[in-house]
N, C-alpha and C positions, 0 to 999 in steps of 0.2 A: 495396398490401399492405405491412405493416411487416416489417422483417428479423427473423428468428428466430435464437436461439442466442446465444453469447457471443463477443465479440471483445476481446482484451486491448489496452488502449491504452498503459499504462505499468506497469512493475514497479519495485519498490524492492529492487534486488539487495543494496544495502548492508545492509538490515535482516536478511537471512538470514545475512550475515557477522557482524554485530554482536550478534545475539540468537538465543536458542533460542526457536522458535515453539511454544508449548504448545497453543493453540487458535486457530481462525480463525472470524471472524464476517463476515457480509455486511451492508452498510448502504447505504442510498441517500444521495445528497448533494444539498444545496440549491444550485442554480446559476442564473445568469441566462443569457439567450439567447446573448450573445456568447461566454460562457465555454464553452458547449456546442459552438459552432462551432469555437472554438479547440482544444478537446479532440478533435473529429473530425479535425483536422489533425495531432494528435499533439503539440501544443505544451504539454506538461505535465511537471512534474518532481516526483517524490515523495521525492527523495533525503534531505532533512533534515526531513521532516515527522513529526509526532506527533499524538496525540489527547489531549484533556483533557475532563473531565466537570465541568460547572459548573451548579449548580441543577437537576439532573435532566436536563440536555441535554448531548449530546456534540458536540464541535467538533473540526475538523481544522485544525491550525496548521502553518505552514511549507510548505504545498503551493503551488508556483508554477504558475500557468496564464498563459501569455503572452497579451498583449492581441491580440484579433482585428484584423487589419490594416484591414478594412473597417468596423470597429465604431465609429469616431470617438468621439462623445460618450457612447455606450452602454457603452464599456469600463469595467470596474471595476479596482480595485487588484489587481495580479497575486498579491500575497501576503496578501490579506484572509483573515480567519478565516471558515470555511464550516461551516455546521451539517450534521451527519449525521442521517439519519433511521433510527431504530430503535425497536422497541417499548420502552415504559417499563420493563417488568420485565427486559428484557435489559440496558438501561442501568444499572438498579439493581444487577443481579447483577455486571456488570462493575465498577461503582464499588466495591462491597464487596470484590471480588477484588483490584483494583488497590490500594486503601488498605491492606488487611490483609496481603497477601503481598509488597508492594513490586514489583509487576510493571508493565510499560509497555504502552500501547496504541499500536501502530505500524501505519500503513497499508502493506500489502504490495503491493497492485496496484489498478489502476483499470481498469475494463472496461465495455463495453456489454453489457447483458443485455436482449434484446428491445427495443432502442432506448432503454433507460433507462441512465443512468450509475450504476454501483455501485462501492463501495470494499470491498476485502477487508481486514479489520482482523485483526491478529494480537495475541494476548495473549502478550507476550514477556518473557523473563527475560534479562538482559544476560550476555554471555559474558565470561569472564576471558581474559587474554592466552594462558594455556596451553591453553584450550579452542580458541582460534583456531589456535594452532600445531598442535594435534592434528588438527583438521579439514583443515588444509593438508597435513599428512603423509599422512592417509588419501587425500586427493584425488591427491596425487603418486604414491602407491603404486598406486592404481587405474589411473592414466594409464600408469604403467610396465608394469603387467601387461597392459593392453590393447595397448600397443605391441609387447610380446614375442609375444603371441598372434597379432597381425596379421602380424608378420614371419615367424613360423613357418608360417603358412597360405599365404604367397606362394611 
């Protein structure tokens, strides 16, 4: 019996810091066998990855999947460009939005969904420096409030 449900493999925390996420999409990813085995071990990095649309197909670039140690000759280049699997109309809609509004497609997380590897893509708008400062100030204020509430309850 196959495993059911979702299991997160990797998250791109930097993306949430650098961008406003406007919409999210789910896409499959085209992988070879040794890459899947390496992903099962958690040897993947999404930190500096992004997506591009070329000729009606969507690709993920900059994603690093470490070579599988027992894969010898079957291992592929860890930084190779990988094709994402989405419906044609979704890709065309994303292409129009990205070109027109100047938004970016950023992979937010990589996860297993019923034994298949999926990528969560975010349609993102870049944050300015003052936006990042405002977010940090909100986070610090919330942390301080939580600390005060906790100390009063004890």
